[in-house]
Structures are given as structure tokens and as C-alpha cells.
N, C-alpha and C positions, 0 to 999 in steps of 0.2 A: 506491499500501499503506499502509496506518496504521499510524504506529509507537508504541507500547505508554509511556504512562507511568509513568514511574518509579514504587513499588509507596510509598514512603514521601514523599510532596508539599511540603516541607517548604518555608514561604514564602521567596526568597530578596527580600533588601531591595534595592531599587534606589535603591541610591544609588553616590557617589563609588565609596564603598570594598568596591564589593557584589565587586572581584575579591580581596582577602583574607578576606572570607568565605568563599568558595569554593574557595580554595587548601586542600586537605585530600589526599585521595585519592591524587593525583600526586606532591604532594611528600612526604606520609608514606611511599609507596610506596620511593621513589625516597631517602631517608634510611634504611630496610630495607634496602636495597643496598646501602649500603655496612655490611656489617655485622662483627661482629667475625671472621667468615672472611674476608671481602675488607680488613680492616684488614690480617690476620695476610699475605694474599697479598701486598697489596702491600709490606708492610714485606719480605718477604723477596725480593720480584722488585727492589726498590730495594738492599735487604743486597748481592745476590751478581750483578747484572747492572746495576748503575748507573739512569741513566733511561732506558737502551734501550726500554724498555717504554712510555714516555710519548706516543710517537705512536701505537702501535698504542692505547694506549687513551681516546686520542683520538679517533682512528677510531669506538671504540665508541659514544660518544657518539651517533651518528647512528643506528645499529643499533639499540642502549636505547629513542630514542622513536619510532624506527619500528615495534619490537615492542611496545610499551607504547600506542602510538596506536590499535594496532588493537585493542585489549582495550577501551579508552572505545567506539569509537565501536561494537564488540558493545553492552557492557553497557546504552548509552543509547538505542542505536536496538532492541533485542530487549528491552531489561527481563532478560533472565536469564544465568547465569553462566558462568563454559567449560563445568564439568563438566555442568552442563544441556544447554547446545547440544548437545555431543559425541553426548551420551545419543541428544535428537531429532535428530541429524541421523546420528550414525553408528552408534546402537547401543548395547547397556547395555554388552556384551562391551570394545568398546571403552572406553569408557566409565569401564567398571571398570578395566580396563588405563591408562587415563590416570590415571586418580586417585589408582591404587596406587605412579605415579613419582611422583605430586606428595607422596603422604604421605611415600615415603622420602627425598625431599629434604626435607622437611620436618624431620621429625624429624632427619635429619643437619645440616642448617641449627641445631635449637634446641640439639644439641649444643653447636656450635661459641660459639653466642651465651651457653651458660651457659656454657661453657669460658673467656669471654672477662670474665665475672663473676668469673665463683674470681678468675682472675689480678688483675683488681684488689681482689678482697678482698688476695690475696698479698703486693700492693705497700703494700697500706695494715696489714698484719699481721694479719687477719681470718681467720678461721678459714673455710676455702672448707665444712665439713664447718653450716654455720647461716648461712651472706652467701647459700649460692646456694639454699636452699632457704629464706629468707625472701624474698629477690627473686621467686622461682616465685611463692609465695605471692600477694604483690603486684600480682603479671601476673594471676593466675587472680583475684583478686578484682577488676580493672579490668572485664573484660569479664563479667565477673558482676555487677555492682552500676552500670554505664555505659550510657549510651547512645551509638550511634554515635560523634554529635559530640564529646561529651567524652571517650572514648575515643579518636579522634581527634585531637584537641588535645592530650591527654595525651604519647600517640606522637609531636607532632610537635615538640613540649617536650622529650622527652627523646632525639630524636636529632637536635635541634639545636645538641645538644653537642658533635656528631662536626665540625662546623663552626673549632675550635678548634685543632686540624688545619694549618688553613689560615696562618692568621699564625704557626705555629708553624715552614712552614716556609717562609713567606716571613723569616723572621728568623734559621735557619741559613744561606740565603744568602747575608742580609747577610755573614754572619761570615765565611761562607767562600761569597764570589763567585766566584772560582775553581774552586768543585766544578760549577756549572750548565753550565759549556761542554767540561765530561769528558764519558766514558763515555756517550756515544749511538749509539756503533757496536752493534750487533744481533750479537749473538754465534750464528749460527746455526747454526754448526758444534760450539758448543760442549754435552758433555753434560746434559741436564736442562733447555734451554733451552726444548727444544718443549712439555716438559711446565710448564715453567712460563707461557708464552701456556696452555696449553690452562687452566689453573690461573685466568688473568687474564682468561681470556674464562667462565668460568663464574662467576668475582667480582663480573661485569658483567648477564651475560643468565639469570635465577633462573626455574627453572618455578613455582613460589610466585608468584613477582609476576601475573603472569599472572590466575591464577586470583583475588590476591587484590582488586588495581585494577579485576577485572571486577564485583563482587561488590561492591565499595566503594565507585561510583559510583551501585549504588542507591540501597544502604544510606543514604549520603549524602545521597539526596533531589534528586542533580541529576535534571535531565530532557533530554531531546532539542534542547530551545532553549539550554542550556548548554557544547553542543561546544567552540564557539571557545574559552571559557577554561578549559575542562578539556584542553584540547592543550597552552595556553600554559604551564598546572601540569604539566603533565607533562614538556615540552620542559625548564621553568626546573628540576625536580628532576632531568632527566637528566644537565643540563652540572653544576649540584651537587656530585651525587655525582661523579662524576667528579676533578672534582676535588677536591672530598677523596681521593679516590683519590691521585691524581697528587700532590697533596701530602706524603701518609703514603709515599709511592713515592721522593719528591724527600727527604726528608728523612731516608731510610732509607741511601740513595745517601748525604750528606751524612757520616752516622755512619763509616761501614762503604766506606770509599774501596775497599776489596779486593775480590775475591771471597770471600761469607762465609754459613753456615748458622746462620742462626736455629736456638736451643736452647729459648728460650720466651722471651715476651712481657716476663717479667718482666726476663728480660736484658735485653732491649733496651731499654727503658724508663730503665735504670739507664748501660748506654753512650750515650744523648741527653742525659746531663746536662752533658758536655765542650761540645757544641754549644751545646744550646737553657737553660742558665743550672741550677741549682736548680730551677726551675716545670719543666720536661719533665714529671719524675714525677707530678704535677699537673694538667699538660692533657693527659699524653698516657691517665694512670687516667682523666681525664673524659672525654674520648672515647672511651679504649675503653667505660665503660659504658653510656655514652649508646644507641651504637653495639649494643652487645649487647642494651640493654634494650629498644629500640625495634623491633630486627630479631624478639626474640624475643616480641614483640606478633602483629605482622604477619605474622612464620611461621605463628605457631600457631593465625591465626583463617585464614589461605589452606589450610590442610592440612583442619581444619574448616566451613568451607565448601565445599573442593570435594568430602570424602566425603558430606553434608549434601544438594549437588543431585544428585549421582548415585542417593543411596539415598531423594530426594525427603522429606527432613526439613527440618519449619520453619528457618529459621535466621538470621533478621532480629537483630543486635544490637543491634536494638531495641526489642525483643521480652522477657519476663518466661524466665526460667528453667524456671516450670511451662510455657511453651508452647511451648520447645525443649530437652527437657533432652536429647537426643540429643547437639546440635550443642556444647555447653553440656560433657558430658560429655567428648566427643573431645575439643576445647578443652585442659579441665582433663590428661586421659591423656597428652595430648601432652608437654605441661610433664613430666608426674613419671616417664616412659621417659626426657625427657632431661638429666633431672636425675641418676638416676637412675646413669644410664654417665660423666655428670660425674664425679658421686664416687666409680666408683671405676677412674676412670686419670689419667695427667699430661701424655699424649703430646699437647698442645694443638695442636701447632703442624703437627704432622704429622698430627691429624685436619682441621684447618683446610683444609691444602693438597688432600686427598683427598677430604671435600668439594667444594669447587671444580672439582675433574675430575670428579666423581661429576654435578654437576650438568651441566659442556659435555657428556656423555656424553649426559646426557637430554633436549638440544636436538634433534634431529631429532626425534623424538616431538611433543614440546610446540609445534614452529616448524610442524608439517607441520599439526598439528589448527589452530592456530590460524589461519593463511592461507588452508588449507582451508573453515571457518565463514568469513572475512571473506567468500569469493565466494560461499558457498551460504547464508547466513543474515542477509545484507544486503540493504536494498529498492536498484536501483540506484541511486538518489542517493547512495547514504552508502559505495558500494562505492571500491575507488582506483581510479586513472585504470588506463589499462591500461601508461606508461610507468615507473609509479608503482610496479604493481604490480612491471616487471622489477625494479626496484631493490631492494626488499622484500625480492624470492626472491634478487637476486644476491648482495645484504648477509646476507641470512640463510644460503644456502648457502654462503659466504664463513665465519662465525663456526662453524658446524658441522665446516666440514671444520678449523678449527683445532683445533674440543676434539678430533676424530678424531686430531689427533696422537697424541695419547697410548696410544691403541693401537700 
């Protein structure tokens, strides 16, 4: 079976630094994975249960990689997005259901991203009434004016601000070394622990990630010869995003030795000052802003791409607005809806946790389609081996069961 080439075949430099040039879709989507909602979930997990959820989050690195690696193979081998493949192999009705779930997830995620941006403004003394809309205008303009590679590099630059959480956690452990040896037991009988486990699953494996990366590998110009390096990109991103999550969790565990329920991200930031020093406000604000901005960019693109694939609209980020009007309109509309919700509410932590749980509940639909498409849409040489398929299905079922603990 002949495999289609990418529709956007950029010339890839054959240099020692080629891998740097190719680092993009996997890193970008993984940085977006550690979004404002994930930061809130990690902080809440650490504040309430200490380091108890660190081990489960390490396990989720493997699950996250296995899921996203399937999207890479589907995108490179078929040259089509997730929505288009669902429509092709399962019909327009199932595609509409899948994309409806995707869009709900995307708008919910966007609300948490703009809530994170509003929180940063609150910490800095800037009114959300103009800080949030200005941020939205900047993100809308980025997609309207930029080619994919330009948008990708902007997103990665913003997302790398999250890395500040890692040295912050290390500094906190240096100041309180005894804390790392405590609070590791799993409080399985504690009311609310199952909900928090589900929220962590939802914070790691999100429906919009599948749709985004499958289309992004095409818009970025990657072809079937780039599978190995695309896998490396995805694996590195999976390790990085979970390291950031664990860093936030352990920092919150150090700051709140007892079972504490966070009331706001601003209060969390101020509580970190005794642990990390006066620079805690700047560090946490920078990390939260970077996480929120990159995720808002990726989430809105995923939603717009998904709808465009199902309705057969032109949807390349490399095309002008005149050529892809519906794609760009849906992208902008997602931001407008989310901004409207954020400007009329203040319960950011509750919203963020609820969105992550919603993601966990959507996992059965998303993972079922993904695994089925991997089996039906790929040529034999690109399919998983029987043993690997067993591992993937088992890990997926386990992740789904954790998510369903919320019911």
C-alpha cells in the first residue's frame, strides 16, 4: 500500500541539528497538556494528598506516550486528521458525535486557560476585564497572521515558561528536605480521593490532544520518513509535561503539609512565598501564564481542525483567511465564548477540576476511536504488534476505569 505524502512538504535540512528543527508538534502539544487546569489539578492534588499521586502520574507518562504515538502514526501514514478518519471509516454521524465531544472539551479547556490568565492578572493587579480580552486578541491574531511553523515556535516559546516549576520544586525540597520522605501513602478510603485521581487522568490525557497532534504533523510538513524523530519528540514531551505536573504537585505538598482545599490560585501563589521566597510570585505567575497561553492556542486549533475535518472545510494553518474562512471563524469564536464565561465567573479552581474530570469521562469515546482507527486505517507495516496492542488496550482501559471512578 502506498502511503500519502504530507500535503505541506517543507524541505527538511539534512544537518546534525535536524532533530532540533523537527522538534515541534509533540513538544507543543505536551506543553499544552500542562495547561492552567492541569496546574490547578496538580496543585490541588499536592495540597490535599501530599505526594500520594506522584507515582500514578509517573505511570501516566507511558499511557500518554502510547496514546499520542498512535496519533503520530495515523497522521503521517494517512495524511488525514482524526475527524476525517472517523468520518471515513465510521460514518458522518459518529464523526459528528466525536467532534461534538471534542468541541465541548475544547471550550471547557479554554475557560480554564483564560481563568489562568485572569489569575495572573489578579496577582499583578491588572483587571481581567482588559487583560483577558487583550490576551485573546493576541492569540487570535497569531493564528490569523502566522504560518504553522511560526505559530508553533511562538507556542513552544510561551510553553517553556512552565519549566520554571521544576527548579522551584527542587528549591522547595532543598529548603525542606524532610518533606519528600512523607505523605506518599495512597488515601484510598479518603472521601474525594477517587475524584482527584480521575481529575489527574483527565489532566494528562485530553481528547483535544489527539485531534491536534494528528493534524499538526501534517501542517508542519512532516512525512512518513520522519516517524522515528516524531516519536522521540512525543516521548520527550510526555516526560517533560509530567515532570512539570509532578513539580507543581510536590511544591504544593511542601507548602501545605496538611489536607487543604485551595480556594484560589492567587492564594496558592502567596502561600508559596515562605517556601520559595519573594520570587515565588514571579515564578508561579510566569509558569501559569505560559501554560495558559500555549494551551489556549493549541486547544482552539484542535477544536477548529476537528470541526473542519468533519464538515470538509479547508483548514490548514498555512493558508490565508480567504481560503479557510470557516476554520478561522470557528477558531476565533471558541476564544470569544471562553472569554465571555471567564469574565462572568470567579470560581476558577472548581471549574478547572470539573473540566479535568469531564476529560476523563470523555476518554472512552476518544480512545475507542483511536485504537479502532489504528487497526483499520493503517497499512500492516505501520500497525502495532499484537503484544503492543494488548499493552495499549490494557493501559487505556485502566486509564478509563480511573476516570469512571467519578461516577
